[in-house]
C-alpha positions in Angstrom: 91.5 127.6 -26.6 94.1 124.8 -26.4 95.5 123.5 -23.0 99.4 123.1 -24.8 100.7 126.6 -24.4 103.7 125.2 -26.4 101.9 125.2 -29.5 99.3 127.7 -29.5 96.6 128.4 -32.0 97.4 132.1 -33.5 94.5 134.3 -34.4 95.2 135.9 -38.5 92.8 138.3 -39.6 90.1 136.5 -40.7 89.6 134.4 -37.7 91.5 131.4 -39.3 93.6 130.1 -36.6 97.5 128.7 -37.2 99.6 126.5 -35.2 102.6 126.7 -35.1 105.4 125.3 -33.2 107.5 128.2 -31.4 111.4 127.0 -30.2 112.2 129.9 -28.7 108.2 130.0 -26.8 109.1 126.1 -25.9 112.4 127.2 -23.7 110.6 130.4 -22.0 107.9 128.2 -20.9 110.0 125.4 -20.2 112.5 127.9 -17.9 109.3 129.1 -16.2 108.2 125.4 -15.4 111.3 124.9 -13.7 111.3 128.2 -12.3 107.9 127.6 -10.8 109.1 124.0 -9.2 111.5 125.8 -7.7 109.5 127.6 -5.8 108.0 124.9 -4.5 110.8 123.2 -3.6 112.3 126.4 -1.8 108.7 126.8 0.0 108.9 123.2 0.9 112.5 123.8 2.6 111.2 127.0 4.3 108.4 125.2 5.7 110.8 122.4 6.8 112.8 125.0 8.6 112.5 123.4 11.9 111.8 119.8 11.3 114.4 117.5 12.8 116.1 115.6 9.7 115.0 117.0 7.5 117.3 117.4 4.3 117.0 120.4 2.3 116.7 120.3 -1.3 117.3 122.0 -4.9 115.6 122.3 -8.6 118.6 122.2 -11.4 116.6 122.5 -14.6 119.2 124.8 -16.4 121.2 121.8 -17.0 119.0 119.9 -19.1 117.1 123.0 -20.7 121.0 124.3 -21.8 121.4 120.9 -22.9 117.9 120.6 -25.0 118.5 124.3 -26.7 122.5 123.1 -27.7 121.1 120.0 -29.2 118.3 121.6 -31.1 115.9 118.9 -30.5 112.2 120.4 -30.0 111.1 116.8 -28.5 113.6 117.8 -26.0 112.9 121.3 -25.1 108.9 120.1 -24.5 110.3 118.1 -21.5 113.7 119.2 -20.7 113.4 117.2 -17.0 113.8 119.0 -14.1 116.0 117.2 -11.0 115.7 117.6 -7.2 118.8 117.3 -5.3 119.9 117.3 -1.8 121.9 120.6 -1.1 125.2 120.4 0.9 124.6 122.9 3.4 126.1 122.1 7.0 123.6 119.8 9.1 123.0 121.5 12.7 122.1 120.0 15.8 118.9 118.7 15.1 120.2 116.8 11.7 118.4 119.5 9.6 120.3 121.6 7.3 117.5 124.4 6.1 119.5 128.0 5.8 116.6 130.2 5.9 118.8 133.4 4.7 120.2 131.3 1.6 116.0 130.1 1.5 115.1 133.4 1.4 117.6 134.9 -1.0 116.6 131.8 -3.5 113.1 132.2 -3.3 113.5 136.4 -4.2 115.7 135.8 -7.0 113.3 132.9 -8.7 110.6 135.2 -8.4 112.1 137.9 -10.1 113.6 135.0 -12.6 109.8 134.6 -13.0 109.0 137.6 -13.5 111.3 138.3 -16.3 110.9 134.9 -18.0 107.0 136.0 -17.9 107.4 139.6 -19.5 109.4 137.7 -22.3 106.6 135.4 -23.1 104.1 138.2 -23.0 106.2 140.4 -25.0 107.3 137.5 -27.8 103.1 136.9 -27.7 102.5 140.4 -28.4 105.3 140.1 -31.1 103.3 137.3 -32.7 100.2 139.4 -32.6 101.7 142.4 -33.9 103.0 140.3 -36.9 99.7 138.0 -37.3 98.0 141.5 -38.0 100.1 143.4 -40.2 100.0 140.7 -43.0 
């Protein structure tokens, strides 16, 4: 089984794998990678809520992903780029700017987005398998 999930081998009846590049699948997997990075950054922010002088960061992958989609370049879809950006949340007395309420809401929203993208990946995979078996 290949380790690159963006270029899966799909078994057709008769057991012959067919490799293909799926731009929609690439977009979905890139989005899932960006969301995973966002969850990691949010967890870091929450873990440092009481750390003096800690500055919260956020992840922006949507801008680069949108640019890659608009350009139509499959190479850009493979690695659209994930940027970690300092937040503009006001700094507290201890120099820390983590807003626990915002971070918790962002974690919940990101988790929901991961579920939606994961479901889309699963549905797309099932559609490909169904089409392969219908020939």
